[in-house]
BALOBA-1460 file (C-alpha; in Angstrom, 3 decimals):
// residues 220
<rec num="1" residu="m" x="-0.055" y="0.013" z="0.070"/>
<rec num="2" residu="l" x="1.424" y="3.355" z="-1.069"/>
<rec num="3" residu="l" x="0.896" y="6.228" z="1.504"/>
<rec num="4" residu="s" x="1.910" y="9.673" z="1.538"/>
<rec num="5" residu="y" x="4.663" y="11.136" z="3.784"/>
<rec num="6" residu="t" x="2.163" y="12.632" z="5.966"/>
<rec num="7" residu="e" x="0.182" y="9.394" z="6.390"/>
<rec num="8" residu="e" x="3.377" y="7.556" z="7.215"/>
<rec num="9" residu="n" x="4.199" y="10.096" z="9.854"/>
<rec num="10" residu="y" x="0.839" y="9.498" z="11.509"/>
<rec num="11" residu="l" x="1.389" y="5.738" z="11.685"/>
<rec num="12" residu="k" x="4.721" y="6.224" z="13.178"/>
<rec num="13" residu="a" x="3.500" y="8.755" z="15.710"/>
<rec num="14" residu="i" x="0.561" y="6.460" z="16.509"/>
<rec num="15" residu="y" x="2.939" y="3.612" z="17.176"/>
<rec num="16" residu="h" x="5.406" y="5.608" z="19.246"/>
<rec num="17" residu="l" x="2.457" y="7.050" z="21.399"/>
<rec num="18" residu="s" x="0.652" y="3.702" z="21.940"/>
<rec num="19" residu="e" x="3.851" y="1.762" z="23.244"/>
<rec num="20" residu="d" x="4.147" y="-0.691" z="20.317"/>
<rec num="21" residu="g" x="0.462" y="-0.426" z="19.280"/>
<rec num="22" residu="k" x="-0.903" y="-1.783" z="22.574"/>
<rec num="23" residu="f" x="-3.543" y="0.525" z="23.324"/>
<rec num="24" residu="d" x="-5.652" y="3.602" z="21.926"/>
<rec num="25" residu="v" x="-4.134" y="6.909" z="21.481"/>
<rec num="26" residu="s" x="-6.155" y="10.004" z="21.835"/>
<rec num="27" residu="t" x="-6.582" y="12.725" z="19.012"/>
<rec num="28" residu="n" x="-5.136" y="15.316" z="21.081"/>
<rec num="29" residu="a" x="-2.052" y="13.289" z="21.646"/>
<rec num="30" residu="i" x="-1.456" y="12.821" z="18.111"/>
<rec num="31" residu="s" x="-2.024" y="16.501" z="17.448"/>
<rec num="32" residu="d" x="0.612" y="17.522" z="20.247"/>
<rec num="33" residu="a" x="3.051" y="15.001" z="18.680"/>
<rec num="34" residu="l" x="2.870" y="16.083" z="15.363"/>
<rec num="35" residu="n" x="2.037" y="19.663" z="16.153"/>
<rec num="36" residu="t" x="-1.031" y="19.775" z="14.043"/>
<rec num="37" residu="k" x="-4.530" y="21.248" z="14.613"/>
<rec num="38" residu="p" x="-7.023" y="18.593" z="16.202"/>
<rec num="39" residu="a" x="-9.468" y="19.360" z="13.299"/>
<rec num="40" residu="s" x="-6.676" y="18.348" z="10.715"/>
<rec num="41" residu="v" x="-5.739" y="15.377" z="12.788"/>
<rec num="42" residu="s" x="-9.416" y="14.067" z="12.784"/>
<rec num="43" residu="d" x="-9.705" y="14.517" z="8.938"/>
<rec num="44" residu="m" x="-6.495" y="12.473" z="8.540"/>
<rec num="45" residu="l" x="-7.638" y="9.586" z="10.833"/>
<rec num="46" residu="k" x="-10.938" y="9.216" z="8.713"/>
<rec num="47" residu="k" x="-8.855" y="8.832" z="5.631"/>
<rec num="48" residu="l" x="-6.374" y="6.400" z="7.422"/>
<rec num="49" residu="s" x="-9.215" y="4.441" z="8.828"/>
<rec num="50" residu="q" x="-10.994" y="4.123" z="5.049"/>
<rec num="51" residu="k" x="-7.627" y="2.774" z="4.110"/>
<rec num="52" residu="e" x="-7.931" y="0.105" z="6.993"/>
<rec num="53" residu="v" x="-4.522" y="0.914" z="8.453"/>
<rec num="54" residu="i" x="-5.971" y="2.326" z="11.764"/>
<rec num="55" residu="n" x="-9.055" y="1.569" z="14.116"/>
<rec num="56" residu="y" x="-10.768" y="4.837" z="14.866"/>
<rec num="57" residu="i" x="-13.860" y="5.939" z="16.682"/>
<rec num="58" residu="k" x="-14.225" y="9.376" z="17.232"/>
<rec num="59" residu="y" x="-13.919" y="10.338" z="20.882"/>
<rec num="60" residu="q" x="-12.683" y="6.874" z="21.740"/>
<rec num="61" residu="g" x="-9.138" y="6.961" z="20.489"/>
<rec num="62" residu="v" x="-6.849" y="5.264" z="17.702"/>
<rec num="63" residu="s" x="-5.074" y="2.216" z="17.360"/>
<rec num="64" residu="l" x="-3.286" y="0.577" z="14.322"/>
<rec num="65" residu="t" x="-4.588" y="-2.377" z="12.584"/>
<rec num="66" residu="p" x="-2.157" y="-5.175" z="11.858"/>
<rec num="67" residu="s" x="-1.434" y="-3.777" z="8.390"/>
<rec num="68" residu="g" x="-0.751" y="-0.351" z="9.793"/>
<rec num="69" residu="l" x="1.447" y="-1.933" z="12.475"/>
<rec num="70" residu="k" x="3.514" y="-3.610" z="9.589"/>
<rec num="71" residu="i" x="3.744" y="-0.417" z="7.959"/>
<rec num="72" residu="a" x="4.781" y="1.686" z="11.035"/>
<rec num="73" residu="l" x="7.605" y="-1.022" z="11.744"/>
<rec num="74" residu="q" x="8.747" y="-0.773" z="8.243"/>
<rec num="75" residu="i" x="9.144" y="3.230" z="8.526"/>
<rec num="76" residu="i" x="11.019" y="2.818" z="11.741"/>
<rec num="77" residu="r" x="13.197" y="0.154" z="10.342"/>
<rec num="78" residu="k" x="14.188" y="2.554" z="7.447"/>
<rec num="79" residu="h" x="14.634" y="5.450" z="9.819"/>
<rec num="80" residu="r" x="16.957" y="3.490" z="12.363"/>
<rec num="81" residu="l" x="19.016" y="1.922" z="9.713"/>
<rec num="82" residu="w" x="19.680" y="5.202" z="7.824"/>
<rec num="83" residu="e" x="20.661" y="6.587" z="11.225"/>
<rec num="84" residu="v" x="23.290" y="3.672" z="11.528"/>
<rec num="85" residu="f" x="24.480" y="4.421" z="8.149"/>
<rec num="86" residu="l" x="24.923" y="8.299" z="8.807"/>
<rec num="87" residu="v" x="26.828" y="7.707" z="12.031"/>
<rec num="88" residu="e" x="28.889" y="4.697" z="10.842"/>
<rec num="89" residu="k" x="29.689" y="5.545" z="7.079"/>
<rec num="90" residu="l" x="29.430" y="9.246" z="6.735"/>
<rec num="91" residu="n" x="30.637" y="10.120" z="10.132"/>
<rec num="92" residu="f" x="27.734" y="12.100" z="11.441"/>
<rec num="93" residu="n" x="27.351" y="12.832" z="15.115"/>
<rec num="94" residu="w" x="24.541" y="10.928" z="16.760"/>
<rec num="95" residu="d" x="22.820" y="14.449" z="17.505"/>
<rec num="96" residu="e" x="22.770" y="15.411" z="13.692"/>
<rec num="97" residu="v" x="21.120" y="12.295" z="12.105"/>
<rec num="98" residu="h" x="17.454" y="12.377" z="13.102"/>
<rec num="99" residu="e" x="16.175" y="14.992" z="10.731"/>
<rec num="100" residu="i" x="17.945" y="13.460" z="7.787"/>
<rec num="101" residu="a" x="16.618" y="9.989" z="8.742"/>
<rec num="102" residu="e" x="13.200" y="11.623" z="8.979"/>
<rec num="103" residu="q" x="13.505" y="12.195" z="5.219"/>
<rec num="104" residu="l" x="15.169" y="8.920" z="4.102"/>
<rec num="105" residu="e" x="12.669" y="6.788" z="5.881"/>
<rec num="106" residu="h" x="10.057" y="7.477" z="3.111"/>
<rec num="107" residu="i" x="12.070" y="6.070" z="0.418"/>
<rec num="108" residu="q" x="9.902" y="2.961" z="-0.933"/>
<rec num="109" residu="s" x="12.609" y="0.530" z="-2.326"/>
<rec num="110" residu="n" x="12.407" y="-2.569" z="-0.225"/>
<rec num="111" residu="l" x="15.524" y="-3.883" z="-1.997"/>
<rec num="112" residu="l" x="17.481" y="-0.741" z="-1.175"/>
<rec num="113" residu="i" x="16.555" y="-1.261" z="2.376"/>
<rec num="114" residu="e" x="17.478" y="-4.834" z="2.349"/>
<rec num="115" residu="r" x="20.935" y="-4.066" z="0.624"/>
<rec num="116" residu="l" x="21.639" y="-1.357" z="3.329"/>
<rec num="117" residu="d" x="20.782" y="-3.579" z="6.084"/>
<rec num="118" residu="e" x="23.102" y="-6.177" z="4.746"/>
<rec num="119" residu="f" x="25.815" y="-3.602" z="4.004"/>
<rec num="120" residu="l" x="25.667" y="-2.454" z="7.646"/>
<rec num="121" residu="g" x="26.108" y="-5.945" z="9.026"/>
<rec num="122" residu="f" x="22.340" y="-6.365" z="10.047"/>
<rec num="123" residu="p" x="22.683" y="-4.055" z="12.994"/>
<rec num="124" residu="p" x="20.179" y="-4.990" z="15.846"/>
<rec num="125" residu="f" x="20.332" y="-1.217" z="17.356"/>
<rec num="126" residu="d" x="20.677" y="2.273" z="16.077"/>
<rec num="127" residu="p" x="23.126" y="4.902" z="17.304"/>
<rec num="128" residu="h" x="20.893" y="5.874" z="20.255"/>
<rec num="129" residu="g" x="20.539" y="2.257" z="21.403"/>
<rec num="130" residu="d" x="16.876" y="1.749" z="19.928"/>
<rec num="131" residu="p" x="16.162" y="-1.754" z="18.404"/>
<rec num="132" residu="i" x="15.869" y="-1.994" z="14.661"/>
<rec num="133" residu="p" x="13.190" y="-4.196" z="13.370"/>
<rec num="134" residu="n" x="14.128" y="-6.886" z="10.818"/>
<rec num="135" residu="g" x="12.478" y="-7.607" z="7.605"/>
<rec num="136" residu="r" x="9.525" y="-9.202" z="9.597"/>
<rec num="137" residu="g" x="8.986" y="-6.599" z="11.909"/>
<rec num="138" residu="e" x="10.681" y="-8.383" z="14.757"/>
<rec num="139" residu="m" x="12.970" y="-6.374" z="17.251"/>
<rec num="140" residu="k" x="15.419" y="-7.570" z="19.753"/>
<rec num="141" residu="a" x="14.431" y="-6.088" z="23.239"/>
<rec num="142" residu="k" x="16.823" y="-5.423" z="25.925"/>
<rec num="143" residu="k" x="16.038" y="-5.376" z="29.707"/>
<rec num="144" residu="h" x="16.888" y="-1.828" z="31.052"/>
<rec num="145" residu="t" x="16.683" y="0.236" z="34.141"/>
<rec num="146" residu="p" x="16.668" y="3.978" z="34.167"/>
<rec num="147" residu="l" x="19.790" y="5.345" z="35.772"/>
<rec num="148" residu="s" x="17.703" y="7.331" z="38.276"/>
<rec num="149" residu="e" x="16.567" y="4.028" z="39.512"/>
<rec num="150" residu="t" x="19.731" y="2.204" z="39.889"/>
<rec num="151" residu="d" x="20.918" y="1.384" z="43.295"/>
<rec num="152" residu="l" x="23.668" y="2.956" z="45.157"/>
<rec num="153" residu="h" x="27.153" y="1.399" z="44.090"/>
<rec num="154" residu="n" x="25.425" y="-0.662" z="41.554"/>
<rec num="155" residu="q" x="27.021" y="-0.546" z="37.971"/>
<rec num="156" residu="g" x="25.648" y="-0.867" z="34.416"/>
<rec num="157" residu="k" x="26.254" y="-0.362" z="30.999"/>
<rec num="158" residu="v" x="24.389" y="2.528" z="28.876"/>
<rec num="159" residu="i" x="22.303" y="0.680" z="26.389"/>
<rec num="160" residu="g" x="19.659" y="3.272" z="25.420"/>
<rec num="161" residu="l" x="18.056" y="6.707" z="25.934"/>
<rec num="162" residu="k" x="14.577" y="7.938" z="26.452"/>
<rec num="163" residu="e" x="15.335" y="11.367" z="25.224"/>
<rec num="164" residu="t" x="17.201" y="11.765" z="21.811"/>
<rec num="165" residu="s" x="16.975" y="15.350" z="21.240"/>
<rec num="166" residu="p" x="19.936" y="16.931" z="19.597"/>
<rec num="167" residu="l" x="20.458" y="19.177" z="22.887"/>
<rec num="168" residu="f" x="20.369" y="16.299" z="25.172"/>
<rec num="169" residu="l" x="22.642" y="14.398" z="22.957"/>
<rec num="170" residu="q" x="25.265" y="17.144" z="22.774"/>
<rec num="171" residu="y" x="24.988" y="17.335" z="26.621"/>
<rec num="172" residu="l" x="25.938" y="13.617" z="26.897"/>
<rec num="173" residu="d" x="29.004" y="14.086" z="24.543"/>
<rec num="174" residu="k" x="30.374" y="16.811" z="26.748"/>
<rec num="175" residu="a" x="29.648" y="14.688" z="29.744"/>
<rec num="176" residu="g" x="31.584" y="11.686" z="28.234"/>
<rec num="177" residu="i" x="28.358" y="9.525" z="28.231"/>
<rec num="178" residu="y" x="27.672" y="7.322" z="25.242"/>
<rec num="179" residu="i" x="26.184" y="3.919" z="24.311"/>
<rec num="180" residu="g" x="28.214" y="1.050" z="25.749"/>
<rec num="181" residu="a" x="29.622" y="3.435" z="28.442"/>
<rec num="182" residu="k" x="30.140" y="1.824" z="32.044"/>
<rec num="183" residu="i" x="28.389" y="3.692" z="34.809"/>
<rec num="184" residu="k" x="28.683" y="3.247" z="38.549"/>
<rec num="185" residu="v" x="26.279" y="5.297" z="40.996"/>
<rec num="186" residu="m" x="28.653" y="6.641" z="43.549"/>
<rec num="187" residu="d" x="26.197" y="8.770" z="45.465"/>
<rec num="188" residu="k" x="22.440" y="9.906" z="45.606"/>
<rec num="189" residu="i" x="21.625" y="13.361" z="46.532"/>
<rec num="190" residu="e" x="18.399" y="13.048" z="48.566"/>
<rec num="191" residu="f" x="17.716" y="16.795" z="48.289"/>
<rec num="192" residu="d" x="16.968" y="16.900" z="44.265"/>
<rec num="193" residu="g" x="17.639" y="13.179" z="43.322"/>
<rec num="194" residu="s" x="20.819" y="14.051" z="41.353"/>
<rec num="195" residu="l" x="23.389" y="11.325" z="41.099"/>
<rec num="196" residu="e" x="27.352" y="11.288" z="41.320"/>
<rec num="197" residu="i" x="28.372" y="8.848" z="38.777"/>
<rec num="198" residu="l" x="31.610" y="7.149" z="37.779"/>
<rec num="199" residu="i" x="32.000" y="6.907" z="33.937"/>
<rec num="200" residu="d" x="34.447" y="3.880" z="32.682"/>
<rec num="201" residu="n" x="36.207" y="3.993" z="36.101"/>
<rec num="202" residu="k" x="37.855" y="7.163" z="35.006"/>
<rec num="203" residu="k" x="35.605" y="10.152" z="35.279"/>
<rec num="204" residu="t" x="33.179" y="11.367" z="38.091"/>
<rec num="205" residu="i" x="30.531" y="13.813" z="37.401"/>
<rec num="206" residu="l" x="27.145" y="15.182" z="38.980"/>
<rec num="207" residu="v" x="23.890" y="14.375" z="36.778"/>
<rec num="208" residu="s" x="20.461" y="15.748" z="37.487"/>
<rec num="209" residu="n" x="17.488" y="13.447" z="38.061"/>
<rec num="210" residu="e" x="15.975" y="14.473" z="34.901"/>
<rec num="211" residu="v" x="19.094" y="13.359" z="33.065"/>
<rec num="212" residu="a" x="19.297" y="10.005" z="35.005"/>
<rec num="213" residu="k" x="15.663" y="9.485" z="34.032"/>
<rec num="214" residu="n" x="16.636" y="9.538" z="30.379"/>
<rec num="215" residu="i" x="19.689" y="7.263" z="30.326"/>
<rec num="216" residu="l" x="18.826" y="3.666" z="30.246"/>
<rec num="217" residu="i" x="21.348" y="1.035" z="31.518"/>
<rec num="218" residu="a" x="21.696" y="-2.821" z="31.734"/>
<rec num="219" residu="e" x="22.802" y="-3.427" z="35.239"/>
<rec num="220" residu="s" x="25.720" y="-5.925" z="35.606"/>
């Protein structure tokens, strides 16, 4: 099924808002995510419902149909593969690739994407630690814990991020935090929930609770 760029963006937004398509999403949530007027969202949802890629009942929310979920996962697959390509092969920084991948994710050639996946060595995760769906829409999930919830003196490896805005990624670069970094919680500040952490057994820094909430680690 051939959809417009805008229609594809709606499916991707619904997927992300519904935590893997598991529950209904409100029109207002979609409006906020896409920075679009609610009336425009309602019109688009009617079109997508007619194409049988979403289940939509006015005032009751939206969910993806099986075909809509498949399309959303294909878009996410393309986006994350292009991010890997941009970082690993064209030397972009991880804070520079999202907007470019937003454009490249709409390329329709399945053969190109399969060749890209093969060329990159079938990566399971993108530069931000997010899982990349394979050609069947399957993803490898990793168990993770927000750094903010890690017990004192526990150590783990950074495997993902909840926040991937350029400003946040630039902050992490300056702090020396990256996917794969080993982090040990040295102290917890009761006043504001900030953490003193040791990075790679070399550098100790203080991070805010907000920062710690957005860093996902696998505890060791």
